[in-house]
Every structure is written in structure tokens, then in C-alpha cells.
C-alpha positions, 0 to 999 in steps of 0.5 A, a space after each residue: 607573614 613579613 619580618 616587621 609583623 613578626 617583630 611586632 608579635 615578639 615585642 607584644 609577647 615580651 611586654 605582656 610578660 613584664 606586665 605579668 611579673 610586675 602585677 605578681 610582685 605588686 600583688 604579693 607586697 600588697 597582700 603582706 602589708 594588708 595581712 600584717 595590719 590586720 593581725 596587729 589590729 586584731 591583736 590589740 582589739 582582742 586583748 582588751 582586758 575586760 572584753 572577751 567573748 563569752 562564747 563557750 564554743 570558741 574552740 580556739 580559746 580552749 586550744 590556747 588554754 590547753 596548749 603549752 607555751 612552747 608550742 607558739 607561734 601559730 602558722 600563718 594560715 592559723 593566724 589568718 583564721 584566728 583573725 577571721 574568727 576574732 572579727 566575727 567574735 567582736 561583732 557578736 551581741 554577747 561578749 564576756 570577759 575571759 581571764 587568761 593565764 599570764 603565760 598565754 598573755 605573753 604568748 599572745 603579746 609575741 604574736 605580731 612579731 612572729 607573724 611579721 617574721 613569718 610574713 616576711 619569709 613567705 614574701 621572699 619565697 613568693 618573690 623568688 617564685 615570681 621572678 623565676 616564673 616571669 623569667 620562664 614566661 619570657 623565655 617561653 614567649 621568645 621560643 614561641 615567637 621563633 616557632 611562629 616564624 618557623 611555622 610561617 615559613 615552613 607551613 603557613 606561607 604555602 597554605 596562604 598561597 593555596 588560599 590565594 590561588 583558590 580565591 583567584 580561581 573562584 573570582 575568575 570563574 576558572 575550575 578550582 585546581 591546586 598543583 602539588 608542592 615540594 613542601 614537607 610531607 604533611 603540606 605535600 599530602 595536604 596540597 595533593 588532597 586539595 588538588 584531588 578534591 578540586 580536580 574531582 569537583 571541577 570534573 563533576 562541574 564540567 560533567 554537570 555543565 555538559 548535561 545542562 547544555 544537552 538538556 537545554 538544547 534538547 528542550 527545543 527539539 521534537 521528533 524521534 529522529 531529530 532527538 536521536 541525531 542531535 544526541 549522537 552529534 552532541 556525544 561525538 563532539 563532547 566526548 571526542 567519540 569518532 563513532 556513535 551508534 544507536 541500535 533498536 532492540 525489537 520485541 524478539 531481542 533483535 538489534 538493528 542499527 537506527 542511526 550512526 554518527 561518524 564511523 560505523 563498526 562492523 556488526 560482527 565486532 560489536 554484536 555480542 557486546 551490545 546484545 549483552 548490554 541489552 539483555 542485562 540492562 547494564 553498561 558494558 566497557 571494552 578497553 581494547 583499541 580498535 581500528 576502523 577504516 572508512 573511505 580510506 581513512 583509519 580511525 582508532 577507537 581507544 575504548 568502546 562503551 555500551 549504555 542501555 536506554 531503558 523505558 521501565 525495565 525494558 531496554 528499547 535502545 543500546 547506545 554504542 560510544 567509541 572514543 578516541 581516549 578512555 573516559 574518566 569516571 566523571 565522563 562515564 557518569 555524565 554519559 550515563 546521565 545523558 543516556 537516562 535523559 535520552 531514554 526519557 526524551 525518546 519515551 516522552 516523544 513517543 508518547 507525544 507522537 502517539 497522542 498527536 497521532 491519536 488526536 490527529 486521527 480523532 480530528 480526521 475521523 470527526 472531520 471525515 464523519 462531518 464530510 461523509 454526513 454532508 456528502 449524503 444527499 438524503 437528510 441525515 442526523 444523529 440524536 442523543 437518547 433523550 432526543 437532542 440533535 447532536 449533528 445534521 447534514 446540509 440536506 436535513 437543514 435544507 428540508 426543514 429550511 433551518 439553520 444548523 445553530 437552531 437545530 443542534 441542541 434542540 429536541 424533537 418537539 422543538 423542531 417538529 409538531 407534537 404529532 410527528 415528534 411523538 412518533 419519532 420518540 415512540 420509534 426511538 424508544 423501541 430502538 433503544 430498548 431493542 437495539 434494532 434498526 427501524 424503517 417506517 414511513 412518515 408524512 410531514 411538512 417541509 420548510 416550505 409547508 409542502 407535504 413530503 412522503 418520507 421513508 425513515 431509516 433509524 439505527 442505534 449507535 453505541 458508546 465504548 461500554 456497549 450501551 446505546 448512546 443515541 440514534 442515527 437516522 436518514 430520510 428518503 424522500 419518496 414523494 416524487 417516486 410514489 407519485 411516479 409509481 402511481 402514474 406508472 401503474 396507470 400507464 402500465 395498465 394502459 400499456 398492457 391493454 394496448 399490448 394485448 390488443 396489439 399481440 392479438 392483432 399480430 397473432 391474427 395477422 401472422 398468416 398474412 405477414 408470412 404469405 409473401 415470405 413463404 412465396 419467396 422461400 417456395 420459389 427458391 426451393 423450386 428453382 433449386 430443383 431445376 438444373 442450375 450451374 454451380 454459381 446459379 445454384 449458389 445464388 439461389 441457395 443464398 436467396 433461400 437462406 436470406 429469405 428464411 433469415 428474414 422470415 425468422 426476424 419477422 417470426 421473432 416479433 410474431 412469436 413474441 406476440 403469440 407468446 404474450 397472447 398464449 397462442 404459440 404451438 409446438 411441433 414435435 417430429 423426429 430430427 437429427 441432432 447433426 442437422 440441427 447444428 447444421 442449421 445453426 451453423 448456416 446462420 451463425 458461422 457467417 458472422 463468426 467468420 467476419 469477426 475471425 472467431 472460431 466456431 466449434 460444435 462439440 457434439 457428444 458421441 453419446 447423444 442420440 442421432 435422432 430425437 423427437 422434438 420441435 427442431 425449429 424452436 430448439 434451433 431458434 433458441 440456439 441461433 439466438 444464443 449463438 448469435 448473441 455470443 458472436 455479437 458480444 465476442 471480439 476475440 476467441 471462440 464460440 463453442 456450442 456443446 451438446 451432451 447427454 445427461 442421461 436416458 431414462 424410460 426412452 427419454 433422453 435428457 440432453 444439455 445444450 450450451 453456448 459458451 463464449 469468451 466475450 465481454 461477459 456480464 456482472 450480476 446486475 446485468 444478468 438480472 435484466 437479461 430475460 426482460 422484454 425489450 431489454 438488454 444487459 444495459 443501455 451501453 450494450 444496446 448502443 454499441 451492439 444493437 438489437 431489439 432485446 426480444 431474443 432472450 425473452 423469446 428463448 426463455 419462453 420457448 424453453 419453458 414451453 418445451 419443459 426446460 429452463 434456461 440458465 446463464 453463468 457469466 463473468 465480466 471480461 471473461 465470457 458467458 455460458 447459456 445452457 438449458 436441458 430438454 427431455 426428448 424421446 429417442 428415435 430408432 433412426 441411426 446416424 449415417 455417420 455411425 453406419 459409415 464409420 464402421 470401416 474407418 477403425 483401421 485408419 490412423 490420423 494426425 490432426 494439426 490445429 492451433 486451436 485446442 478446443 477445435 483440435 479436441 473436438 475433431 480428435 474426439 470424433 475420429 476416436 469415436 470412429 475407432 481410429 488411432 489419433 495423434 494431435 499437434 498444436 504446433 505445426 513445426 513440431 509435427 513437421 519435425 516429427 514426421 521428418 524424423 520418423 519418416 512415418 506418416 498416418 493414413 490421414 493428415 488433417 491440417 488447419 489452413 491458417 495457423 500463425 506459425 506455419 500456413 497449412 498449404 506451406 506445411 503440406 508442401 514442406 512435408 511432401 518435399 521431405 517425406 514420402 507421402 504417397 500413402 497418406 491423404 491430406 485434408 485441409 480444415 478451414 472455416 465455413 462460407 468463403 472460397 478457398 481461392 486455391 490455384 491448381 498447384 495448391 489444389 493438387 496438394 490436398 485430398 479433401 476440404 473439411 469445413 468448420 464447424 465440423 459435424 460427424 456426418 460431414 467428417 465421414 463424407 470428407 474421409 470417404 471422398 479422400 480415401 476412396 477417390 474424392 471428388 473435386 475440392 469444394 469451395 469454402 471460407 478463407 480464414 483471416 490471417 492471424 499472427 501470434 503478436 495479436 493473440 499471444 495472450 488471448 484469454 489470459 487474465 493479468 493483474 498489474 500491481 503498480 502505483 504509478 498511473 503512467 506505468 499502469 496505462 503503459 502496461 494495460 495498453 501493451 498487454 491488451 494489445 496482445 489479447 490479455 484481459 488486464 486488471 490494475 491494482 494501486 498497491 499490494 493490498 489491492 492486489 491481494 483483494 483482487 486475487 481473492 475477488 476474481 480469477 487471475 492467471 498471472 500477477 505483475 508485481 511492482 516492488 515499491 508501492 505505498 500501503 503494501 509493497 510487492 514483496 510483502 504482498 507476494 509473501 501474503 499471497 504465497 500463504 494461500 497460492 503456490 507458484 503454479 497456482 498463481 504465478 507472480 512476476 516482479 516488475 521493477 527498475 531494480 535489476 541487480 542480483 540481490 534485488 532479483 534474489 529478494 523477489 525469488 526469496 519472497 516467492 515470485 516466479 521471475 523478474 521483468 525489468 522496467 522500462 518494459 521490454 515488450 517481447 521479453 514481457 510477453 515471453 515471460 507471461 507465456 512461460 508462466 501463465 499456462 502450460 499450453 503456451 509452451 509451443 508458442 514460445 518457439 516462435 519469436 513475438 512479433 515486433 510490438 509495432 505490428 501488434 495492432 491492425 493499423 499501427 501509426 508510424 512515428 512522425 519523423 519531424 517530431 523531435 522532443 529534446 531529451 525524449 526518445 520518441 521511437 523507443 517510447 512508442 515501441 514501449 507503448 506496443 507500437 501505438 503512437 496515439 496511446 504513447 503521446 496521450 500518456 506522455 502528455 498526461 504524465 507531463 501535465 501531472 509532473 509540474 505539481 509533483 516537482 513542486 511537491 518534491 521541491 517542498 519536501 527537499 525544503 523541509 528536509 523530508 528526504 524520505 518522502 523526496 526519495 520515494 517521489 524521486 524513485 517513482 518519477 524515475 521509473 515512470 520517466 524511464 517507461 516513457 523514454 524521457 531520457 533527460 528526466 530519467 537521468 536527472 532523477 537518477 542523479 538527484 536520487 543518488 546524491 540525495 543523502 550527500 548533497 541535497 539539490 538546491 531549488 534552482 535544479 528543481 526549477 530547471 526540471 519544471 521548466 523542461 517539463 513545461 517545454 515538453 508539455 507545450 510540444 505535446 500540446 502543439 502536436 495534438 492541436 496540429 493533429 486535431 486540425 488536420 484530422 479530417 484532411 488526413 483521413 480523407 487523403 488516406 482513404 483516397 490513397 488506399 484502394 483497399 482501406 477499411 472504409 472500402 472493405 466495409 462498402 464491399 462487405 455491405 454490397 456482398 450482403 445486399 447481393 446475397 439478400 443477407 439481412 445482416 445488411 441492415 446492421 452493416 449499414 450502421 457502420 458506414 460513415 460519410 467519406 470520399 466514397 459516399 456523401 451525406 445525401 447518398 448515405 441517407 438514401 442508401 440507408 433508406 433503401 436498406 431499411 425498406 428492404 429494397 436490396 436491389 436498389 441499394 446494391 445498384 447504388 453501391 456498385 456505381 462506386 468505381 472501387 466497389 464495382 471493380 471488386 472481384 467479389 462482386 464481378 459476377 454478382 452484379 450481372 446476376 442481379 441485373 
């Protein structure tokens, strides 16, 4: 307040005091004058002589009458009262005159004087009082003015400044704040209180603003991950928090880091705090400073705060905030509110995501249902319980020639005529009542008014309460089928009549057909009885064998006809089971040898040597079964097993079985096996040929002999056909048993790489009473002999073994050990010449031909031990290498999601003889392990649907490591990755890109205990796996691709490698575009998955450039995502590489014919020439297999198209001599050593 204003206030107060005093004086004077006048007037009026009040009740008159005269005058107040009464008396209606004494009259006359004196005295006193009061009031006014000035200076001015400050802050929108003042204590306390209040209010307003900003930004964010990321960044920025982490609380109360912003503290430091926060559902505060170091930068956290994020009463997340300075209360409260908002946002988002997933799944399900129904080729529909159509497919609309809009919502009687509609309604009622499906036939008119025969399949569908909600149905149009069946029945009747006539004709003509063949066989027999040299005897024997084989082919047809006509007869006579197998070997072993198959005869020692039965028919069945086994087996072995089931009342029940390791059959194929003129399926007929009569005849013959033929088969594993016959036992003893009685004192060692053949020979020698030792590994046997210097009496050595040749083994053994007391018997396959020179022949004491029977074995042992005759010629077994058969018979499952990696693995493993199955993910791998026999699993670690680690853990619940070996196959070769695989239950680890040799060794190590011996010999170079491996074209160089390494990874097969490479590159353009899109929308999780898969596939194909680029992008993905131009460069490179592959393929196709022709001309002993020589040998030997061999001959530089047709015609007519002359006119064929003697013999 200014001084001028203060003086104005003082003057105002003084004026008010003066006016008050004057008013009091005036009031007092006026009152005195008025009072005196009133008294005088009253006195004169009341003293009227005649007029007095007659009121007897006037008490004052009585008082006056009775009062003494010296008591006057009355008090002033009493005068006032008297005056009043007098006034009231003179106004009365009744007045009486009162007589007063004289004394009283005198007193009354003196009354005005007394009253005046009294009034004057009273007035003076009041004036004094008024003057004193006015003076006091003036002094008080002055004091108050000075006090106001003092209060203004001391108190009001600071308060005024505070008000002005607050007003200015409010107008400027600034936070309200008042600094403390140095005024007196009261004002200081007041300002401090206002400062505290305004500061608190400002902080609360700031916190409210933070919460408002967060919620405003939160409204535009969807998705849990973006919400969490935004929340962490917001809290870090607003609260100066270098470390903000969110932990998820699982159902088992395990806390795991979800996401962090800034520095992440070690779990061991904050584990107890966040655990306590999650358990108690209340915030936790730690005020101790904490230093964290990240990337050589130290960060100090002054305080750490844990906030529970709960949905309901369950803590779902825990938020850890590490701040650079301690939070004030309002910040702490703001964080609590933010956590509540974040909890609510996450809960709402989770519900939204669940709802979206549910809606998406429902939409997809409806869409899928719609597509499925439309994909069904048959008319399909579904109706409500009251017969209203709810949905139909295109086939239904096409059948009735209707539009969907006309059918949906319509009832049965609106679509069909009343008769058909009534039938449908009747069936619908039964379905709804019984809740069972119905199948019935109906005849109705289609949209073109054509009659259609339909089979109707209808079933109920149910709502969520389990009540029938409607009917789903499908029509199967059988109009054409029924018509065809009617025609087939007619045709079948006609065909059966024709077949019966044909069968009767052939049965009657069998004698005439067999006559010329019997003549050939008879003359051959007579010729063999004459004196012939070794070669002549061999030729005639082969003529005899070929004639008998041709006769069997004719007999197949005749027998089938006779069986159909019911005219076949069995011939029972005594025969030797060994001779039975010899007859089978004569026919089957030739084909087995050509395919390098091991033919094993396993004759149980308990089987009687001689039985009574139809030997010819039994051998016919066994030859047919064994021939099929050889035909459908590419690698492995064919085992003919004869075992005794029991002997009862002189009847031996014998089981015959033929087992192979061939292509096998599925259940559907097995159903067609024993039908006439039928094989498993048409593809087999095209590939392998045959009439389809063999199994039918075999089945009929076995039935005629009192048995039944059975089959057990698994696709890609093999088949076993077996039958059981009861035959009378003959008294004739086995010559082998009689001769083997003196062999029990001998000892023998067998060295053979085929386990089954080794077991069979070992069993025969053991039955002779000999002491037998066997070895699968020739090196192991050699080392043992050298170490002990102790050799058995007999050493049986297989000639061709991949690790060590039989002749070479004998040579090494004789040079290191004294072998003078031992006899060496060379075991080899049947039918060819040994081609041993004199020095080699001198090393062995006998030759044992496969398949082995006991009689031949005894003969060879006797000849070896007791001065053996010269070594007979026999078949040479084609050389086999471990590189080609190392994985033979092993069933491998490859669990790999990348198609390129699948193809590479399949090619490599198949080239080593393995049977390979493929699974796209861990779930499929588990299903395949349960559905088929698997020896070993190669498991990729990272796959969609289910990864390799999870799949392995699931499999280990049922299978241990020995039962089902599992090898990890992944690009991650770090110690922790390998340990993760081992902990999951895997047996070992194979790195990608695939190392062929290491892969094969690892499989052999775990797949079978029998393969341990194979590990001693290194696996052959992958480029030698196939019989004809292409060499890498030196002129082909692709920038960024290691062609040589890639071909090596593809098991050395150049064609396979380039095919896979081209296929991979053609797919990657689209994959890279998808990668580019994933990066554009910042879907880094998908991008990382795609990069990992692309990197692995590129590495397997040795695409060095892509492998390195993908590796670089994957490593820097989280730091610096690649830009679009980098991906465009990769797409450009892929297109370049793809163009190079396509150019190479076009050049290869263009020059294919020329290259093949040139290659054939350069190679004198190529496969085409070998086929011609093989065919010539068959023609020379009158082997009817020539009719099958000629089918594999194609036009080449050796044969023109007309020459080939002429050759096929001659063979088809069985003019073998003419065909042989045609082939020997070819120079390279004529000069073949195998035919030199044969050609002259034919001439």
C-alpha cells in the first residue's frame, strides 16, 4: 500500500471521529430542550384546577398525597415517567377533579425548576462523557492507522507479492511455486506451507501429464510386443532410467526376461527382488547404488524399483526400473499408475489377440470348409433338421443345373419332386432319431432331365450341446459304373466261356506242344552220355538246361490252363531236399549273379534228407518265388530257407520260405498278387515285365499239395513268401551225413563279409561236428592268425570281399604264417569261370560254389583234405566296394524342413544303399517313427511346427538311444549347441554342410553293431559311389559357387547337384522377395528364420557368396537391418546364377545324343557293349533269358534301328542261332573273350 493511500485512510478515520462527536453533542442538547419543554407543558396541563383524573388507580397520586413535602423533587427518570402518565391521563375519557393539599401544590409548582436544574446537571455530565469518548476515539483511530501501516509493511506486502506471483504463474501456465521469504516467522511459515503445497501440486500435475501422455500414445499402439517396447522406452525417457526390464511370470512362478531397454542387470542381482515382488504382489524398492557395465560403459543406478503387473490377483509380469536418481513420491505414484495402465493394456491386447485369433481361425475354418466341400468331386450338401439347405458345392449345383442363390434356404420339396423329397425326408427323420448315418440308392432326374443312379451317403452333424443340428450328405453317381458292370458281367460270361474253351484246347494239346521240347531234352541227355571233352560237355549241359527252362515257360501256360480246366495231376515220389535246392540254384543263380545278389540256401539240419512228394511242383513254386525275389531286388540278398516245423506219425511238416531285400509291397499291392494275369501294379509290369501267371500257378499248386502260400512284405524293405507242406519221410539217409561222420575232428575258420552266408556255412560245419570260428572282417582274421601263429585244418575264404580279396588274403597269410597243415577253400558265386592263373590256383585246395548245400560242402572238404582233384571253374563275383554298400539295408529318416537339404541327404544316403525317408518337421518325424521301421534318425535342430530338440525329447520317452539312434544335423557346431543336442537325448552330431565320409561313419557307428568292422576301412571317396560318376566340367565356373565342393556334397553326382542347384535358385527369387517384405514391415523374427534356412541350404550347395551374405545379414539383423538395395543385389545374383545353370542344361540337352554316341565309340567295354555281349552269351547258351535281355538293348553306334528290330524278331521266334550270328557280326562282340569258343561251336 502506498503512503498516499495510507494518509487517505487516516483522514477518513479522523473525519468519522469528528462527525461522531458532533452528532453526540447535538443529540444530547436536543434531548435536554425537548425534555424541559415536555415537563413544563405537562405541569401546566396537569395543574388545571378543575380537571384531575378520577382514576383511583393512579398510584402516583396516592404516592404524592402520602409523601412528605421534604422528599421532593423527584428523580429525572421519575419525571419522565410522570410526564408519560400525565399524557395518558389527559387523554382518558373520564376525568375527575382532584383536591390537593397546599403543600403538595407548592411542591408541584417547584417541579419545573427542579427538573431544569437536574437536566442541566445531567447534560453537563453527558457532554463531558462525550468529549472524553470522542477524544479516545480519535486516539484509537490514529493508533489503528499506524497499525495498519505497520501491518502493511510487515505482512500485507509479502502476501500481496505472493498473490501477484501466483497470479502471474497461473496466467503463464507455469507450475505454481513460491520461494520461502525471510519475513517474520508467521509469514515465513505461511510461505513455506504455500511453497510446499504448490510444489506438491505441480509435481502431481506433472505426473498426471506424464500419465496422460502415455495413455494418449498408447491408444495408437496395438500388439503386445509394440506395447511393451513403447512402455519401456517411455519410462526410460520420462524417469531418467538407464535400465528398464520386463519379466514374465510363468505358471510355475519362473521369471524370464521378456524385453529390456538400456542396460540389463545380471539375473543373480535382481532375482530375489523381482521374485518377492511377484510373490507378494506389491512394489519393492532398493535404494543402494548399483554400477552396471555394458560395452565398456559404466552406468550407475541410484535406485531400483520393482512393480507387479497383475491381471486380477495373478502377477503376470514384473517391471524393473533402475533410475539414475531416487524417485520422488509423485514419480513413484505415477509409475504405479503407469504399471496399472500397462497391465490393463496388455490384458486388453491379449484378449483382443485371442479374439482375433479365434475369429481368424473361425473364418479360416469356414473358408476351408467351403473349399473342402467345393473340392469334393461328388455333389455334397448340408441341411438343417427341418430340411432347409444351408450349403452345397459346385458339383451339386452342376448336377441339378441350379444357382447357389436358388438352393440355399430352399427346402427339399422346392428342389426335388414330391416323391424324391418324401424319400429324403423319411431318411432324414431316421438319421435325426437314431443319430446314425444312412446309405441308400435313389434314381432321380438331373438338371438335363437325364435319369441318374445315385448312392446317397448321409450323416448327422451336431451343435455344441451335442444335439443334432442337421444332416451332411453326398451323392455318388454310379450310373456309368452300373452300366459298365452290366456290360462287364456280360463280357465276363463271354470271356469265361472262351477261356474255358481255350483251356480245354491247351490241355488237350499239351502232348503235342511238349513233344519237340522233349525231343531236344532227350537228345541232350543222350549227348551227355557220350564221351565229350570239358567244353562240349559244358555246352550240351547248357543246351539241356535252356531247353528245360523253355519247357517250364511253356508249362506255365499249360499248367495254368490245366489248373483252370481241373486236369492237373501231382506225381509223388521220393526226392532229396538238397537236390531240390540244387535244381532251384541252377535256374535262379544266374540272374542273381548278374545282379550281384547273394543267393543263400539255409537248409535246416533237422529237415529230413529224403521225403516223398511232387519234387517238380515244389521246385516250380520255389523257382517262381525265388525268380521274383531276384527280379525285384536290386541290392542285398535272396535267402531260401527250408525248416522243419514238426514230425508227426511219419509226416514231416516242412516250411519253405523265400525272403529278399527288394522293393517290397504295400497292403494294396499285396491284395492283387494272386490274381491271374496280374502283378502288384502296372508300374511293376512296365519296369520288370512278366505274365503275372507265376504266383497264381504257385498258389494253385501249393493248394493242390495241401498247403497255403502267404506273404509278408514292407515297402522298400523286402518281402517274404512262405508255405508249409506235409510230406512223408523216406528212409534214405543223406550222403552228406554219412560222409561227415569222420569230419568231426577237424577245425575250420570261415571268412566272409556276408553275415547270412557266413551263418549258414558255419551252421553246416557245426552240424558235421567241426570246431568253427568265423570272421566278417578279413583284416581281423589275418591279424589274429599272425598273432597266434595257429591255423585251423580248413580255412574257407570268400573270394570277393570289399576290404581284402580272398586270393590276396591267402597270399599274405602264406607269407606270414606256416600254412603247411591247413587247407584253403575259396568260396564264390555260381556259374562263371574263376579265371585263376596257375600261381593263383596253386594257393587254394578247393573251390566251394554258392549257394552251398551240405552234399557239395562234404565233397569239397573231402577233396581238399584227401588229395583234391583239380579246381573246377566257377562264377566270378563282381567287385563290390564299401562305398556303394556301406549303408545297405539301413533305414534312415531325415527330418529336415528345407527341400534342397532333403534332396541332398536323400541322394547321398541312397547312393550308399540306404533306404531313406523324409520328414518336413519334428512332428512328422515322430509320426513316421511310429508308422514304419527306422534304424536311425538324422534330425535338424531348427524346423517349423516342432523343432528337432523337442521331437527328440518326445521320442526318448518311448525309445532309448540303443533302440533308436538320433543324430543332430545342423549348422550350429558350437559346444553349447552340441551339448544341447546331447542333453535332449541325441546320440551324436553331424555338422552342415554335410561331410559325406563323416556322415557315413557316424551312421555306421550308431545304426548297427554289425557295422563296427566296416569302420576300420575308410569310406571311399564320394565321387566313386556310383558306378558311373560324372566328372566336373572344368569350363563351368559360377561366380560365388564352389562347383567341385558342391558335387562332392551330392555324393559325387554332377547331374544331381546341378538339378538341385537349379531348383534351389529358381525358388530363392520369391524367397528373397518375401525376405525383403518381412524386413520392410520389421518382422525380424520371420526374417531371422528365413535367413537361417537360406544360409543352411546355400552352404549345403556350396553357394559361397549367398552363404556369406546371409550369415552377415543374420548377424547384423538386430543392430542394423539391411536396406532394400542389399536384398535387390542378392536377387540379381540369384538370377545370374540361375541363368548360368539353365544355359548349362540347355547345352547338355543339345549335345546329349552326340555326347552319348561319342562316349560309346571311345569306350570299347561300355555298358551298351557289355549288354550286347551278355545277350550273345545267352543266345549261345540257348538261355531263354535272352527274350528279356533284348528288351534292354537300344539303338546305338553298334546297332541301327532296322538291325535292332530284326534282332528282336529273331529272338521272339526263338531263332537263337540267327540272332547270335547277327550279334557276332559286330566286331567288338565277335572279339569278346567269352564268345571266342562259342561262335565256332554254333557253326
